[in-house]
N, C-alpha and C positions, 0 to 999 in steps of 0.2 A: 576537923576539917573535912572529912570524907562526907559527913552529914550536909554540909553546907553545898557541895557539890551535887549530891544526890537530889537535893530537893529542886532545884531547877530543872533537871532532867525528867523527874516525875511529874511536875506541873506541864511541861512541854509534851509529854507522851499523852498525858490526859486531854490536853487540848487538841492534839491531832486525832486522837480516838473519838472525840465528841464532834468534830467537824462534819463527818459524814451524816451524823444523826441530826445535826442542825440543818443540813442541805436538804435531807429527805423530808424533815419536818416542814421546811419552807416550800417545797413541791408539794406536799401532801395539802397544804393550806391553799396554794394557788389552784390546785386541781379541784378541791372543795368548792372554792369560790366560783370556778368556771361551771361546775355542775349546778350549783345553786343558781347561777345566772341563766342557764339553759332552761331550769325548771320554771323560773320566773319570767321566762320569754325575753330577757334583756341581753342574752348573749347568742349571737349568730356566728357560727364558725366560717361561714362564707363571707361575712362583712369584714374584711381587713382594713378598710378605710386607707385605700392607696393613697399614698402622700403625693403622688404625681397628678392628681386630679387638677385640671385647668392649668397645667403647665406645659411648657413645649416637651415634645418627645426628647428622650436623652440622645446624645450623639452614639452612632453606631452605623456600621456597614456590614451586611452580611452576604455571603456568596449565594449564588443560585442553588435551589433545591429542585432537581427534575421532578416534575415537567416544567417548572416555573422559572422566573427570572428573580434574582435576588433583589435587594433593595436596602435602603438605608435612611437615616434621618433627613437628609437632604431631599430625598424623593417625597417623604411625607410633609415636609415643610413647604414645598412648592404646590401642594394640593389645593384645588379650588373647591373641591366637593368633600364631604366626609368619606371616610373609609374604616372600616372595621379591621383591626389586626388581631389575628387570632393565633395565640400559642397553642400549639397541639403536638402529639406524639403517637407514633403507631402502637406504642405498647400501653396507652392510656385508655381504659375502658370507658369513663365519661366522654372521651373525644369521640369514640366510635358512636356513643349514644347521641351526640349534638350534630353529627354530620347531616342527618336529614333536615334539621333546621338551617343549617348553613347552606345546604343545597337550595333550599326553598328561599333563602334570603338573597342568594347571589345576584338575582336578576333585579333586586330593588336597592341593594347597597353593595358597593364594591367590597370585596374582602381580600385581605392579603394576609397569607398565612406564614407563620415562623415555626418551622420544625425544631422542637426543643430536645436537646440531647438525644437525638435519634440517628442512628446510621442512615445515611443517604438511601441505600436500596430498601431499607424497611420503610422509611418516610414515602418513597415513590411508590411502593407497593400499597401502602395504606391508601393513598390519594387515588390510585388506580382503581382499587376495590370499592371504596366508599363513594366514589364520585368526587370530582374536583371542583369545589366551590371557589377556589381561590383564582384571583386574577394574576397574583404574583406569589411566589413561594421562595422564601430564604431558609437557610440552615443555620441554626445557632447550636452547632455541635458541642462547643465547650460550656454552653449555659450561661456565658457571662453577660451577653445582652439582656437575657431574661432578669438577671440579678439587678441590672442598670434599671430596667422597667419596673422592678418591685414585684416580679411574678413569684408567687408562693408555690405554685403547682400548676399542672395543666389539666383541663383546658382553662385558659383565661383570655378574656377578650377586651379590647380597648377601642372605643369609638374616637377616631382622630378628626378633629374638625379642620376646616380651612387653616392654612398656615402651620400645620403641625402641632396643634394643641390637643392634648388629651381631655376629652369632654365627658367621658363615661367609662367605667370599668366593671367588669364582672369576673369574679374568682370562681365561677361555677359554669358548668355546661349550660349553653343557651336552651331555653325551651321556649314554647310557643307563646306563652303568655308574656314573658320578658321580651320577646322580639316584637310582639305587636302592641303591648302596653307602655313600653319604655323606649326601647331601642329605635324603632321606625320613627315614632314621633319626634324623638330628639333629633335623629338624622334629618328629619325633613325641617325642622327648625333651623338647622345649621346650614341649610342651603339658601336661605333668604338673606 
């Protein structure tokens, strides 16, 4: 009788011991496929294929982030011209690197910023030190709005067309080539 009871416990114990090995093996295979894709040029870690493209902005309302005025989905949906929405943070090194591009862009395309999971005083100091390219700035202290937008990290930028529709997305710091070759021509086409 004791042999019949011991047998199921031994099988269950073996399954529980094997589970971490199976998970680790699956993760290893996925990592190997990612590296293989990078080597072949078919995997771009910045290309997250945002599901929100060509859809209306998600519902949100965010408070002011000094020195700017907060905003929400209703503000973006009433736009008649394209606007770049840029998620940033003071603790983000790529955000510091993209600030010269944003400052150069601000006279050609309105930019609205969202401080992502940043202390208000830190975000204000960052904008003061780096120059303020933002026409409006809101605070997403909890990060919940960023989740609704599909943000995977900062900086991320979204070109919002008239009516509040997301027309372009970048999950990387803006560089001069992207700004001149992609962003500005697309923004110009949305103005007509």
